[in-house]
C-alpha positions as CSV (number, residue, x, y, z in Angstrom):
1,M,-8.5,41.9,103.9
2,A,-6.1,39.6,102.1
3,K,-7.4,36.1,101.8
4,K,-5.5,33.4,103.6
5,N,-5.4,29.6,104.0
6,L,-7.6,27.9,106.6
7,L,-7.5,24.4,108.0
8,I,-10.6,23.0,109.7
9,I,-10.1,20.1,112.1
10,H,-13.3,18.3,113.0
11,Q,-13.6,15.0,114.9
12,G,-17.4,14.7,114.6
13,A,-19.7,12.4,112.6
14,L,-21.6,13.2,109.4
15,G,-24.6,15.1,110.8
16,D,-22.5,17.3,113.1
17,F,-20.1,18.2,110.2
18,I,-22.9,19.0,107.8
19,L,-24.3,21.5,110.3
20,I,-21.1,23.5,109.9
21,F,-21.4,23.6,106.1
22,P,-23.2,27.0,106.2
23,A,-20.3,28.3,108.2
24,I,-17.8,27.0,105.6
25,I,-19.8,28.7,102.9
26,R,-19.5,32.0,104.7
27,L,-15.8,31.5,105.4
28,Q,-15.1,31.0,101.7
29,K,-15.6,34.8,101.4
30,Y,-12.5,35.4,103.6
31,Y,-10.2,32.5,102.8
32,E,-8.6,31.6,99.5
33,V,-8.1,28.0,100.5
34,I,-10.2,26.0,103.0
35,D,-9.0,22.4,103.7
36,V,-10.2,20.0,106.3
37,L,-8.9,17.2,108.6
38,C,-11.8,14.9,109.3
39,Q,-13.1,11.4,108.8
40,S,-12.2,10.2,105.3
41,G,-15.7,9.6,104.0
42,I,-16.8,13.1,105.1
43,G,-13.7,14.7,103.6
44,K,-14.4,13.1,100.2
45,L,-18.0,14.4,100.4
46,A,-17.0,17.9,101.4
47,E,-14.5,18.0,98.5
48,A,-17.1,16.7,96.0
49,L,-19.5,19.4,97.1
50,G,-16.9,22.1,96.5
51,L,-16.8,23.1,100.1
52,V,-13.1,22.4,100.7
53,G,-10.1,22.2,98.5
54,K,-8.4,19.2,100.1
55,W,-9.0,16.8,102.9
56,Y,-6.7,14.9,105.3
57,P,-7.8,11.6,107.0
58,L,-8.5,11.8,110.7
59,E,-7.8,8.1,110.9
60,A,-4.1,8.5,110.0
61,A,-1.5,7.4,112.5
62,Y,0.3,10.7,112.4
63,V,-2.9,12.4,113.5
64,A,-3.2,10.0,116.5
65,S,0.3,11.2,117.5
66,L,-1.3,14.5,118.6
67,F,-2.5,12.6,121.7
68,T,0.9,11.2,122.6
69,D,4.2,12.7,123.9
70,R,5.8,12.2,120.5
71,I,4.1,14.2,117.8
72,D,4.8,12.9,114.3
73,S,6.7,15.4,112.0
74,K,4.0,14.7,109.3
75,I,1.4,16.6,111.3
76,K,3.8,19.5,111.7
77,T,4.4,19.6,107.9
78,L,0.6,19.4,107.3
79,L,-0.1,22.4,109.5
80,R,2.6,24.6,108.1
81,P,0.8,26.2,105.1
82,Y,-2.2,27.4,107.1
83,A,-2.6,30.9,108.5
84,N,-5.5,30.0,110.7
85,I,-6.9,26.8,112.3
86,L,-10.5,26.2,113.2
87,L,-10.7,23.4,115.7
88,F,-13.9,21.6,116.6
89,T,-13.1,19.4,119.7
90,L,-13.9,18.8,123.3
91,S,-10.2,17.8,123.9
92,D,-8.0,20.2,125.8
93,Q,-5.0,17.9,125.0
94,L,-5.6,18.3,121.3
95,E,-5.8,22.0,121.5
96,R,-2.6,22.2,123.5
97,A,-0.8,19.9,121.1
98,I,-1.8,22.0,118.1
99,R,-0.8,25.3,119.8
100,H,2.5,23.8,120.7
101,I,3.5,23.0,117.1
102,T,2.1,26.0,115.3
103,P,2.2,29.7,116.1
104,V,-0.9,30.6,114.0
105,P,-4.2,31.6,115.6
106,V,-6.4,28.7,116.6
107,C,-10.1,29.2,117.0
108,R,-11.5,26.3,119.1
109,I,-15.3,25.7,119.1
110,S,-17.1,23.0,121.0
111,P,-18.6,20.5,118.5
112,R,-21.9,21.0,120.3
113,P,-23.5,23.8,122.3
114,P,-23.6,23.3,126.1
115,E,-26.7,21.2,127.0
116,Y,-28.4,24.1,128.8
117,M,-28.4,26.3,125.7
118,H,-31.4,26.1,123.4
119,I,-29.5,27.2,120.3
120,H,-29.0,25.5,117.0
121,L,-25.5,24.2,116.4
122,T,-25.1,26.2,113.2
123,E,-26.0,29.4,114.9
124,F,-23.7,28.5,117.8
125,V,-20.8,28.0,115.4
126,L,-21.5,31.2,113.5
127,E,-21.6,33.2,116.8
128,N,-18.3,31.7,117.9
129,L,-16.7,32.6,114.5
130,I,-17.7,36.2,115.2
131,N,-16.1,36.0,118.6
132,C,-12.9,34.6,117.0
133,G,-12.8,37.4,114.5
134,M,-13.2,35.0,111.6
135,L,-16.6,36.4,110.5
136,K,-18.4,39.7,110.6
137,K,-21.8,39.9,112.2
138,P,-23.9,40.3,109.0
139,D,-22.3,37.1,107.6
140,A,-23.4,35.1,110.6
141,V,-27.2,35.3,110.2
142,I,-28.3,31.8,109.4
143,E,-31.3,33.0,107.3
144,H,-28.8,34.8,105.0
145,I,-26.6,31.7,104.4
146,P,-26.7,30.9,100.7
147,F,-26.8,27.1,101.1
148,P,-28.3,25.2,98.1
149,A,-31.9,26.4,97.3
150,R,-34.7,24.0,96.7
151,R,-34.0,22.4,93.4
152,G,-36.3,22.0,90.4
153,R,-37.8,18.5,90.2
154,P,-35.3,15.9,88.9
155,E,-36.2,13.4,86.2
156,Y,-37.2,10.9,88.9
157,S,-39.2,13.3,91.0
158,T,-41.6,10.5,92.1
159,R,-38.7,8.7,93.7
160,V,-38.9,9.2,97.5
161,L,-36.0,7.9,99.5
162,L,-36.7,6.4,103.0
163,H,-33.9,6.1,105.5
164,P,-34.9,4.1,108.6
165,G,-31.5,4.0,110.2
166,A,-29.6,6.5,112.4
167,G,-26.2,6.6,114.1
168,S,-27.9,5.8,117.4
169,I,-30.5,3.1,117.7
170,R,-32.2,5.5,120.2
171,K,-33.2,7.8,117.3
172,R,-34.8,5.2,115.1
173,W,-38.5,5.4,114.4
174,P,-39.9,1.8,114.3
175,I,-39.3,0.1,111.0
176,K,-42.9,-1.0,110.9
177,Y,-44.0,2.6,110.6
178,F,-41.6,3.2,107.7
179,L,-43.3,0.2,105.9
180,E,-46.6,1.9,106.5
181,V,-45.2,5.2,105.0
182,E,-44.0,3.2,102.0
183,A,-47.4,1.8,101.4
184,M,-49.1,5.2,101.7
185,L,-46.6,6.8,99.2
186,K,-47.2,3.9,96.8
187,A,-50.9,4.4,97.0
188,D,-50.4,8.0,96.1
189,G,-48.5,7.0,92.9
190,L,-45.0,7.7,94.2
191,K,-42.0,5.3,94.1
192,P,-40.4,5.0,97.5
193,Q,-37.0,3.3,97.8
194,F,-35.1,2.5,101.0
195,I,-31.5,3.5,101.7
196,L,-29.2,1.9,104.2
197,G,-25.6,2.5,105.3
198,P,-22.9,0.0,106.2
199,A,-23.7,0.3,109.9
200,E,-27.4,-0.6,109.4
201,K,-27.2,-4.1,108.1
202,D,-29.5,-5.2,111.0
203,L,-32.3,-3.6,109.1
204,V,-31.8,-5.5,105.9
205,E,-33.8,-8.5,107.1
206,A,-36.7,-6.2,108.0
207,L,-36.8,-5.0,104.4
208,P,-37.2,-8.0,102.1
209,R,-36.4,-6.9,98.6
210,A,-39.4,-8.5,96.9
211,N,-41.4,-5.6,95.4
212,R,-39.1,-2.9,96.8
213,T,-35.7,-1.3,96.1
214,V,-33.2,-1.2,99.0
215,N,-30.0,0.8,98.2
216,I,-27.1,-0.3,100.4
217,L,-24.5,2.4,100.2
218,T,-20.9,2.5,101.3
219,E,-19.7,5.9,100.1
220,L,-21.2,9.3,101.1
221,T,-20.6,10.6,97.6
222,E,-22.9,7.7,96.3
223,L,-25.5,8.9,98.8
224,A,-25.2,12.5,97.6
225,A,-25.7,11.4,94.0
226,L,-28.7,9.3,94.9
227,L,-30.3,12.1,96.9
228,N,-29.8,14.5,94.0
229,S,-31.7,12.1,91.8
230,A,-34.7,11.9,94.1
231,G,-37.8,14.0,94.4
232,G,-38.0,13.7,98.2
233,Y,-36.7,12.1,101.4
234,I,-38.0,10.9,104.7
235,G,-35.7,9.7,107.5
236,N,-34.7,9.8,111.1
237,D,-32.5,12.4,112.8
238,S,-29.3,11.2,111.1
239,G,-26.4,12.2,108.9
240,P,-28.2,11.3,105.6
241,S,-31.2,13.5,106.7
242,H,-28.8,16.4,107.2
243,L,-27.3,15.8,103.8
244,A,-30.7,15.6,102.1
245,A,-31.8,18.9,103.6
246,F,-28.5,20.7,102.7
247,L,-28.8,19.5,99.1
248,G,-32.3,21.0,98.9
249,V,-34.2,17.7,98.7
250,P,-37.7,18.2,100.1
251,S,-37.3,16.3,103.4
252,G,-39.4,15.1,106.3
253,V,-37.2,14.3,109.3
254,I,-38.4,12.4,112.3
255,F,-37.0,13.5,115.7
256,G,-37.3,11.5,118.9
257,P,-35.1,12.0,121.9
258,A,-32.9,14.6,120.4
259,D,-33.8,18.3,120.5
260,P,-34.6,19.7,117.0
261,R,-34.0,23.3,118.4
262,R,-30.4,22.3,118.6
263,W,-30.0,19.7,115.8
264,K,-32.6,20.3,113.1
265,P,-31.2,19.8,109.6
266,V,-30.6,23.1,107.7
267,G,-32.1,23.6,104.3
268,R,-34.8,25.4,102.3
269,A,-37.4,22.5,102.3
270,V,-37.2,20.7,105.7
271,E,-40.1,19.7,107.9
272,V,-39.3,18.2,111.3
273,I,-41.8,15.8,112.8
274,R,-42.0,15.4,116.6
275,P,-45.0,15.2,118.9
276,E,-45.7,17.9,121.5
277,L,-44.7,16.4,124.8
278,K,-44.2,17.6,128.4
279,C,-40.9,15.8,128.7
280,R,-37.8,17.5,127.4
281,P,-35.6,15.9,124.8
282,C,-33.3,13.6,126.7
283,F,-30.8,12.3,124.2
284,E,-27.9,14.4,125.5
285,T,-28.7,13.9,129.2
286,E,-29.8,10.3,129.5
287,T,-28.1,7.1,128.4
288,T,-31.3,5.3,127.4
289,N,-34.8,6.3,126.2
290,C,-37.7,6.1,128.6
291,D,-39.7,2.9,128.7
292,G,-42.5,4.3,126.6
293,S,-40.4,6.3,124.1
294,E,-43.5,8.4,123.4
295,C,-41.4,10.8,121.4
296,L,-41.0,8.1,118.8
297,H,-44.2,6.0,119.2
298,E,-46.6,8.9,119.2
299,T,-45.4,10.0,115.8
300,T,-47.8,8.3,113.3
301,P,-47.2,7.4,109.7
302,E,-50.1,9.6,108.7
303,N,-48.5,12.7,110.4
304,V,-45.1,11.9,108.8
305,V,-46.6,11.7,105.3
306,K,-48.7,14.9,105.9
307,A,-45.6,16.8,107.0
308,F,-43.6,15.5,104.1
309,Y,-46.2,16.6,101.6
310,R,-46.0,20.2,103.0
311,V,-42.5,20.5,101.5
312,Y,-42.8,18.0,98.6
313,L,-46.0,19.2,96.9
């Protein structure tokens, strides 16, 4: 099969995008060029990791014209070199607009599985790529995906990064528990540091910098570099946790209201921490957490550290 050029269009956030990285790795076998139209920061990261050749900014005005009656000629020029388009969207309008301006095959995949399906997003994407004829069945087995293996210990292997933030406040484990984890790691001779993103400034006051390092990062490429310099990582269900896992950093990831069967980070050294409860994960079906938020509050610092050591030691 002659290799062709593929454009991926993805409207999602960091974690959702990283969960399609294994699919991109497999698609590289069949496409000479893979480019992406997505959020700028994510595009820069994907390029830096060697997953895509070029990225286009989803925030550009000419992209927004796809949702109007007058589509900018720039988007038509952008689409012209590609023989296939892989579209991740819930928008029928976006799919219609793209099919209107290009004759090439468009494979549309929902950015998340239907709520009733207990299937991991990565597996869901791989199965749909088979259905679209873009992958062959042996290439779509998640256990066979050659994503980065667990790395050897870096120079700063005692550095453990703690990320108490998350894209949704509903997914945040209480900061007081992260402080207890920090103390436990220090008592074991490790050197925990905190990381925060630009949307998590509300946590800065809860982390006074006396006797601790708090890294406030604005670029995802900076985050990737810091993760690669660390020996381990502990964080909530969030984009940085997905990145840490994909990069092979031994990771303990705390899940609350979201379903790890659908959203667990993919990697070679990941341990998910979530208590056994009778209630089903409600993040995708309810607008708020329940009053007790047992899925978060019944996760203890001791259990988090124990789970982390299963992949770190």
